[in-house]
C-alpha positions as CSV (number, residue, x, y, z in Angstrom):
1,M,-25.3,-0.4,11.7
2,S,-24.3,3.4,11.1
3,I,-20.6,3.9,10.2
4,W,-21.0,7.7,11.6
5,K,-22.3,6.5,15.0
6,R,-20.5,8.6,17.7
7,K,-19.2,7.1,21.1
8,P,-21.1,8.8,23.8
9,L,-19.2,11.3,26.1
10,E,-20.8,10.0,29.1
11,Q,-19.4,6.6,28.2
12,L,-15.8,8.1,27.8
13,L,-15.8,10.0,31.1
14,A,-17.2,6.7,32.8
15,E,-14.2,4.9,31.4
16,A,-11.9,7.3,32.8
17,S,-13.4,7.1,36.3
18,E,-13.0,3.3,36.3
19,S,-9.2,3.7,35.5
20,E,-8.1,2.3,39.0
21,K,-9.4,-1.2,37.5
22,G,-7.2,-1.1,34.4
23,L,-4.0,1.3,33.7
24,K,-2.4,2.7,36.6
25,R,-2.3,6.5,37.2
26,T,1.3,7.3,38.1
27,L,2.4,10.4,35.8
28,T,2.8,13.9,37.0
29,A,2.9,17.0,35.1
30,W,6.8,16.9,35.1
31,S,6.7,13.3,33.9
32,L,4.7,14.3,31.0
33,I,6.8,17.2,30.0
34,A,9.7,14.7,30.2
35,L,7.8,12.3,28.2
36,G,7.1,15.0,25.4
37,I,10.8,16.2,25.4
38,G,11.8,12.7,25.2
39,A,9.7,12.0,22.3
40,I,10.5,15.4,20.4
41,I,14.2,15.8,20.7
42,G,15.6,13.0,18.7
43,A,15.9,11.8,15.2
44,G,14.0,14.8,14.0
45,L,16.7,17.1,15.4
46,F,19.9,15.4,14.8
47,V,18.9,13.9,11.4
48,R,16.1,15.7,9.8
49,T,17.5,19.2,10.3
50,A,20.5,18.4,8.1
51,M,18.2,16.6,5.6
52,A,15.9,19.6,5.2
53,A,18.9,22.0,4.8
54,S,20.3,19.9,2.2
55,Q,17.2,19.1,0.1
56,N,14.8,22.2,0.8
57,A,15.9,25.2,2.6
58,G,19.6,25.6,3.2
59,P,20.1,27.9,6.3
60,S,16.4,29.2,6.0
61,V,15.6,25.9,7.9
62,T,15.3,27.9,10.9
63,I,12.4,29.6,9.3
64,A,11.0,26.2,8.4
65,F,11.3,25.2,11.9
66,I,9.2,28.3,13.1
67,V,6.4,27.4,10.4
68,A,6.3,23.8,11.7
69,A,6.4,25.1,15.4
70,I,3.4,27.5,14.6
71,G,1.5,24.7,13.2
72,C,2.2,22.4,16.1
73,A,1.4,25.1,18.6
74,L,-2.1,25.6,17.0
75,A,-2.7,21.9,17.1
76,G,-1.3,21.7,20.5
77,L,-3.8,24.0,21.9
78,C,-6.4,21.8,20.4
79,Y,-4.8,18.7,21.8
80,A,-4.7,20.3,25.3
81,E,-8.4,21.1,25.3
82,L,-9.3,17.6,24.3
83,S,-7.1,15.6,26.4
84,S,-7.9,17.5,29.6
85,S,-11.6,17.3,28.8
86,I,-11.5,13.5,27.7
87,P,-8.6,11.9,29.7
88,I,-8.8,8.4,28.0
89,S,-6.1,6.6,26.2
90,G,-6.2,6.8,22.4
91,S,-5.3,10.2,21.7
92,A,-6.8,11.7,18.4
93,Y,-8.6,8.4,17.8
94,T,-10.8,8.9,20.9
95,Y,-11.4,12.5,20.2
96,T,-12.7,11.7,16.8
97,Y,-14.9,8.7,18.0
98,A,-16.6,11.3,20.3
99,T,-17.0,14.0,17.7
100,M,-17.1,12.7,14.1
101,G,-18.3,9.1,14.4
102,E,-16.9,5.6,14.1
103,F,-15.6,5.6,10.5
104,L,-13.5,8.5,10.8
105,A,-12.2,7.3,14.3
106,W,-11.2,4.1,12.6
107,I,-9.4,6.1,9.9
108,I,-7.6,8.3,12.2
109,G,-6.6,5.2,14.2
110,W,-5.1,3.7,11.2
111,D,-3.4,6.9,10.6
112,L,-1.8,7.1,14.0
113,I,0.0,3.9,13.1
114,L,1.9,5.9,10.5
115,E,2.7,8.4,13.2
116,Y,3.9,6.3,16.2
117,A,4.6,2.7,14.5
118,V,6.3,4.1,11.4
119,G,7.8,6.9,13.4
120,A,9.3,4.4,15.9
121,A,10.9,2.6,12.8
122,T,12.2,5.8,11.4
123,V,14.2,6.5,14.6
124,G,15.2,2.9,15.0
125,I,16.9,3.2,11.5
126,A,18.7,6.3,12.6
127,W,19.7,4.6,15.9
128,S,21.4,2.0,13.7
129,E,23.4,4.6,11.6
130,Y,24.5,6.3,14.8
131,L,25.5,3.0,16.2
132,N,28.0,2.4,13.6
133,N,29.2,5.9,13.7
134,L,29.8,5.1,17.5
135,L,31.8,2.0,16.7
136,V,34.0,3.6,14.1
137,N,34.7,7.2,15.3
138,V,34.3,6.5,19.2
139,L,35.4,3.0,19.8
140,H,37.6,2.7,16.7
141,I,36.3,-0.8,15.7
142,S,34.8,-2.3,12.6
143,P,31.2,-1.2,11.9
144,I,28.4,-3.7,11.7
145,P,28.5,-5.1,8.1
146,Y,26.4,-3.1,5.6
147,E,24.2,-5.8,4.6
148,F,23.3,-6.3,8.2
149,S,22.7,-2.8,9.0
150,H,20.6,-1.7,6.0
151,S,17.3,-2.6,4.2
152,P,17.1,-4.6,1.1
153,F,16.3,-1.6,-0.9
154,Q,19.6,0.0,-0.1
155,K,23.0,-0.4,-1.8
156,M,26.4,1.0,-1.4
157,T,29.4,1.4,-4.0
158,D,32.8,0.9,-2.9
159,P,34.7,4.1,-4.3
160,V,37.7,2.1,-5.1
161,T,36.7,-1.4,-6.2
162,Q,33.3,-0.4,-7.5
163,V,32.0,-3.3,-5.8
164,V,28.3,-3.0,-5.0
165,T,27.0,-4.2,-1.5
166,H,23.2,-4.7,-1.1
167,G,21.4,-4.5,2.3
168,M,19.7,-7.5,3.7
169,I,18.4,-6.6,7.0
170,N,18.8,-3.9,9.6
171,L,19.6,-5.9,12.7
172,P,20.4,-3.0,15.1
173,A,17.3,-1.3,14.4
174,L,15.3,-4.4,15.2
175,F,17.2,-4.8,18.3
176,I,16.6,-1.5,19.8
177,V,13.0,-1.8,19.0
178,G,12.7,-5.1,20.7
179,I,14.6,-4.0,23.9
180,I,12.2,-0.9,24.2
181,S,9.2,-3.0,23.7
182,L,10.1,-5.3,26.5
183,L,10.7,-2.4,28.9
184,L,7.1,-0.9,28.0
185,I,5.8,-4.4,29.0
186,K,7.4,-4.1,32.2
187,G,5.6,-0.8,33.0
188,I,4.9,2.8,32.5
189,Q,6.6,4.2,35.7
190,E,9.7,2.3,35.0
191,S,9.7,3.5,31.4
192,A,9.0,7.1,32.5
193,F,12.1,6.9,34.9
194,V,14.4,5.7,32.3
195,N,13.3,8.3,29.8
196,G,13.7,11.1,32.4
197,I,17.2,10.3,32.9
198,I,18.0,10.2,28.9
199,V,16.0,13.4,28.6
200,V,18.4,15.4,31.1
201,V,21.4,14.0,29.2
202,K,19.7,14.9,25.8
203,V,18.9,18.4,26.7
204,I,22.5,19.2,28.2
205,I,24.1,17.7,25.0
206,V,22.0,20.1,22.8
207,V,22.7,23.1,24.8
208,L,26.3,22.5,24.7
209,I,26.4,22.2,21.1
210,I,24.4,25.5,20.7
211,V,26.8,27.3,23.0
212,I,30.1,25.9,22.0
213,G,29.3,25.8,18.3
214,W,28.2,29.4,18.1
215,N,31.8,30.5,18.2
216,F,32.3,28.4,15.1
217,V,29.5,29.9,12.9
218,N,30.7,30.9,9.6
219,P,28.6,34.0,8.4
220,A,29.3,32.7,4.7
221,N,27.3,29.7,5.1
222,H,24.4,31.8,6.1
223,T,24.7,33.8,2.7
224,P,22.1,33.9,1.1
225,Y,20.0,33.1,4.0
226,I,17.1,32.1,1.9
227,P,18.5,30.3,-1.4
228,P,17.0,31.4,-4.7
229,S,14.3,28.9,-5.9
230,S,15.6,25.7,-7.8
231,I,15.0,21.8,-8.0
232,F,17.4,19.5,-6.1
233,T,17.3,15.8,-7.1
234,D,18.1,13.3,-4.2
235,E,19.9,10.0,-4.4
236,H,16.7,8.1,-5.1
237,G,15.9,10.4,-8.3
238,I,13.1,12.3,-6.4
239,G,13.0,16.1,-7.0
240,H,12.6,18.5,-4.2
241,N,11.8,22.3,-4.2
242,F,15.1,24.1,-2.9
243,G,15.0,27.7,-1.7
244,G,12.4,30.3,-2.0
245,F,8.9,30.0,-0.4
246,W,8.3,26.4,-1.5
247,G,11.6,25.3,-0.3
248,I,10.8,26.5,3.1
249,I,7.3,25.0,3.2
250,G,8.9,21.6,1.8
251,A,11.5,21.9,4.7
252,A,8.9,22.7,7.3
253,G,7.1,19.4,6.2
254,T,10.4,17.6,6.7
255,V,11.4,18.8,10.0
256,F,7.8,18.7,11.3
257,F,9.0,15.1,12.1
258,A,11.3,16.8,14.8
259,F,8.0,18.0,16.7
260,I,6.2,14.6,16.7
261,G,6.2,13.5,20.1
262,F,4.2,16.3,22.2
263,D,0.9,14.8,21.0
264,A,2.0,11.3,22.3
265,V,1.6,12.7,25.6
266,S,-2.1,12.7,25.2
267,T,-2.1,9.0,24.9
268,A,-1.0,8.5,28.4
269,A,-4.0,10.6,29.8
270,Q,-5.4,7.4,31.5
271,E,-2.1,6.9,33.3
272,T,-1.8,10.5,34.4
273,K,-2.7,12.1,37.9
274,N,-5.0,15.0,37.6
275,P,-5.1,14.9,33.8
276,K,-7.1,17.9,33.5
277,R,-4.5,19.9,35.0
278,N,-1.4,18.2,33.9
279,M,-2.2,17.1,30.3
280,P,-2.2,20.9,28.9
281,I,1.1,21.5,31.0
282,G,2.9,18.5,29.6
283,I,1.8,19.0,25.9
284,L,2.3,22.9,25.6
285,G,5.3,22.8,28.2
286,S,7.4,20.2,26.2
287,L,6.5,22.0,22.9
288,A,7.6,25.4,24.2
289,V,10.9,24.1,25.4
290,C,11.9,22.2,22.1
291,T,10.8,24.9,19.8
292,I,13.3,27.4,21.4
293,L,16.1,24.7,21.4
294,Y,15.4,23.8,17.6
295,I,15.6,27.1,16.2
296,L,18.9,27.8,18.1
297,F,20.2,24.5,17.1
298,A,19.5,24.7,13.4
299,H,21.1,28.2,13.2
300,V,24.4,26.8,14.7
301,L,24.5,23.6,12.6
302,T,23.7,25.4,9.2
303,G,26.3,28.0,10.2
304,V,29.1,25.7,11.2
305,A,28.8,23.4,8.1
306,T,27.8,23.8,4.5
307,V,24.8,22.5,2.6
308,E,27.2,20.3,0.4
309,D,28.4,18.8,3.8
310,F,25.0,17.6,4.6
311,R,24.4,16.3,1.0
312,T,27.6,14.2,0.8
313,G,29.8,13.6,4.1
314,G,27.4,14.0,6.8
315,K,23.9,12.4,5.9
316,E,22.3,10.7,8.8
317,A,25.3,11.5,11.1
318,S,25.5,15.1,10.1
319,V,26.0,16.7,13.6
320,A,28.8,14.6,14.6
321,F,30.5,15.0,11.0
322,A,30.1,18.8,11.4
323,I,31.6,18.9,14.8
324,N,34.5,16.6,13.8
325,K,35.3,18.6,10.7
326,Y,34.9,22.2,11.8
327,M,34.9,22.4,15.5
328,I,38.7,21.8,15.8
329,G,39.7,20.9,19.4
330,Y,36.1,19.7,20.3
331,A,36.3,16.0,19.1
332,W,35.2,15.0,22.5
333,L,31.8,16.7,21.9
334,G,31.4,14.7,18.7
335,Q,31.9,11.6,20.5
336,L,29.8,12.8,23.5
337,V,27.1,13.7,20.9
338,T,27.1,10.3,19.1
339,V,26.6,8.5,22.6
340,A,23.9,11.1,23.5
341,I,22.0,10.7,20.3
342,L,21.9,7.0,20.6
343,A,20.4,7.3,24.1
344,G,18.2,10.1,22.9
345,F,16.8,8.0,19.9
346,S,15.8,5.4,22.4
347,S,13.7,7.7,24.4
348,V,11.9,8.7,21.3
349,I,11.3,5.0,20.3
350,L,10.0,4.4,24.0
351,V,7.3,7.3,23.8
352,M,6.3,6.3,20.1
353,L,5.7,2.8,21.2
354,L,3.9,3.8,24.4
355,G,1.7,6.0,22.2
356,Q,1.0,3.2,19.6
357,S,0.3,0.6,22.3
358,R,-2.3,2.9,24.0
359,V,-4.0,3.6,20.6
360,F,-4.2,-0.3,20.0
361,Y,-5.6,-0.6,23.8
362,A,-8.4,1.8,23.0
363,M,-9.1,0.4,19.7
364,G,-9.2,-3.4,21.1
365,K,-11.5,-2.1,23.8
366,D,-14.1,-0.7,21.1
367,G,-13.8,-3.8,19.1
368,L,-12.4,-2.2,16.0
369,L,-9.3,-4.3,16.6
370,P,-9.0,-7.9,18.2
371,K,-9.9,-7.9,21.9
372,M,-6.4,-9.2,22.7
373,F,-5.0,-5.6,22.0
374,S,-6.9,-4.5,25.1
375,D,-5.7,-7.4,27.5
376,L,-3.6,-6.1,30.4
377,H,-0.8,-8.0,32.0
378,S,-2.0,-9.5,35.4
379,K,1.2,-7.9,37.3
380,F,2.5,-5.2,35.2
381,K,-1.0,-3.6,34.2
382,T,0.2,-3.0,30.6
383,P,-1.5,-3.8,27.4
384,Y,1.5,-6.6,26.6
385,K,-0.2,-8.3,23.8
386,A,-0.6,-4.9,21.9
387,N,3.4,-4.3,22.8
388,V,4.1,-7.7,21.2
389,A,2.1,-7.0,18.0
390,I,3.7,-3.5,17.7
391,L,7.2,-5.0,18.0
392,I,6.5,-7.3,15.0
393,I,5.0,-4.5,12.9
394,V,7.8,-2.0,13.9
395,G,10.4,-4.3,13.8
396,A,9.5,-5.0,10.1
397,F,9.6,-1.6,9.0
398,A,12.9,-0.9,10.9
399,A,14.5,-4.1,9.4
400,F,13.6,-3.8,5.8
401,V,12.4,-0.2,4.8
402,P,14.8,2.8,4.2
403,G,14.8,5.5,6.8
404,D,13.8,8.6,4.5
405,I,10.9,7.0,3.2
406,V,9.4,5.9,6.5
407,G,10.1,9.5,8.0
408,D,8.0,11.4,5.4
409,M,5.3,8.8,5.6
410,T,5.3,9.6,9.4
411,S,5.1,13.3,8.9
412,I,2.2,13.3,6.4
413,G,0.3,10.8,8.6
414,T,0.7,13.0,11.7
415,L,-0.2,16.2,9.9
416,F,-3.4,14.5,8.9
417,A,-4.2,13.5,12.4
418,F,-3.6,17.1,13.5
419,V,-6.3,18.3,11.1
420,L,-8.8,16.0,12.4
421,V,-8.0,17.0,15.9
422,C,-8.5,20.9,15.2
423,I,-11.8,20.0,13.5
424,S,-12.8,18.0,16.6
425,V,-12.6,20.9,18.9
426,I,-15.0,23.0,16.7
427,I,-17.4,20.0,16.5
428,L,-17.3,19.3,20.3
429,R,-17.8,22.9,21.2
430,K,-21.0,22.9,19.0
431,K,-22.3,19.5,20.1
432,E,-21.3,19.6,23.8
433,P,-21.2,23.2,24.7
434,D,-21.7,22.4,28.5
435,M,-19.0,20.0,28.9
436,V,-16.5,20.9,31.6
437,R,-13.3,22.1,30.0
438,E,-10.4,22.7,32.4
439,F,-8.3,24.1,29.5
440,K,-10.1,25.9,26.7
441,T,-8.5,26.5,23.2
442,P,-8.7,30.4,22.8
443,F,-10.4,32.1,19.8
444,V,-12.4,29.1,18.7
445,P,-13.0,28.5,15.5
446,F,-10.2,30.8,14.3
447,V,-7.2,29.0,16.1
448,P,-8.3,25.3,15.0
449,L,-9.0,26.6,11.4
450,L,-5.5,28.1,11.3
451,G,-4.2,24.8,12.6
452,V,-6.0,23.0,9.8
453,A,-4.6,25.4,7.4
454,A,-0.8,25.3,8.5
455,C,-0.9,21.5,8.5
456,I,-2.6,21.1,5.1
457,L,0.0,23.5,3.8
458,M,2.8,21.5,5.1
459,M,1.4,18.4,3.8
460,V,1.4,19.9,0.5
461,G,5.1,20.8,0.9
462,L,5.8,16.9,1.4
463,G,5.1,16.4,-2.4
464,W,3.0,14.1,-4.4
465,T,4.8,10.8,-3.6
466,N,4.0,11.0,0.0
467,W,0.4,11.8,-0.8
468,L,0.1,8.7,-3.0
469,R,1.6,6.4,0.1
470,L,-0.9,8.3,2.3
471,F,-3.8,7.2,0.2
472,A,-2.5,3.8,-0.3
473,W,-2.2,3.3,3.3
474,M,-5.8,4.6,4.0
475,A,-7.1,2.4,1.2
476,I,-5.8,-0.7,3.1
477,G,-7.2,0.6,6.4
478,I,-10.7,1.2,4.8
479,L,-10.6,-2.3,3.4
480,I,-10.0,-3.7,7.2
481,Y,-12.6,-1.6,8.5
482,F,-15.4,-2.8,6.3
483,T,-14.2,-6.5,6.4
484,Y,-13.6,-6.7,10.2
485,S,-13.9,-3.6,12.3
486,K,-17.5,-2.7,11.3
487,K,-18.7,-6.2,12.1
488,N,-17.0,-6.4,15.5
489,S,-17.6,-2.9,16.7
490,K,-19.0,-2.9,20.3
491,L,-20.8,0.5,19.7
492,N,-22.5,-0.7,16.6
493,N,-23.5,-4.0,18.2
494,L,-25.4,-2.3,20.9
495,E,-28.0,-1.4,18.3
496,K,-28.8,-5.2,17.6
């Protein structure tokens, strides 16, 4: 049994043509753009922007967004070609199986858990933070106690009594993950409808912040625009490159989390009407809209508040904090932002969990994971067992692990997936030159190679601690592959 055996392209396309027996094709190009925007605009914009400004780049976080957007656009062009040519659930996992063989497909499938499952947990934790902000600043009632809204690895010292309170479990984060999982089990069409409503609200709020906040930008906060190079040590004692070139690259790796989501669109290929036309529109369209909004939003936020605000008073709820402190007369906007962010985070979790369940579905069908992950509900036609398993995994991360750690794990995992997707385009062009490609990545191999370089550069910017976590995660995945997946692979068992 070869670990490098590739899944025949003919078999993949045959599975696509049989989709009427499995997942329902209900999504249009506009549904996909909404799904993409729903996944993209969320924790990354409202939380990671301030984090990257405080730890890495200051006001030059806008340049970091441009760097991250270039990397995403290059990878997005590759995703568009592959998803329109191979319209099957599984995203980068499926593309890698067809081009580089089973072992690397397993690696990327395992890596996608970092992107989708751990990413959903990150946003669930941010949702919990903003829920407390809503309770205190909007509803003016007591927040959920610290020990029940933070992980066991977090603690808080009362500035007056000096009493230290330790977290126990993040119940709000666990709650929202559970609700979204149940919605996904109900069906993709219902989930897309709910997501579409939330997306409209989110985009309106972001535009309001940009338009109103522009009048409150203090030019002093943008001076110097690129701070001089130094080292900033965060509350966990970890040093970050601040200012200069490496500060911007580090910030690009951090805010890259804000772009995660456009690739999740590709996991819904098997549930899309006319995927060869609609997948490229959904992927590139959602990426283009969000990039413009991100750059404008970051410029306004770093102009309204100071870097010190983001490090001390604002933290996870920096957007609402900046509005309440500096945008006098617009307290209603701060309250509206808090409500909209909660809804927005919910749509991000929805698309992340959707992506993860479809990757599990594809891996279950191939035998690399237990078959139950590919079982469809008799009525709803959704991979409900995969959703339940993901609820347990994501719920555990959300309830017991701090948000900043899982956020950077998500970024480095996704960047690694993008590297393999870019390489897949080059390999598939060589091995399957006659394959019908409704959308073609321009200037191959130069665009994919530039995508590889940009993604690796951002991975370097995330620092050695995240590389260590990535290697540890991959080591666990390799162990599972050789003890379970290789023995149960349907493709390899065909040789017997």
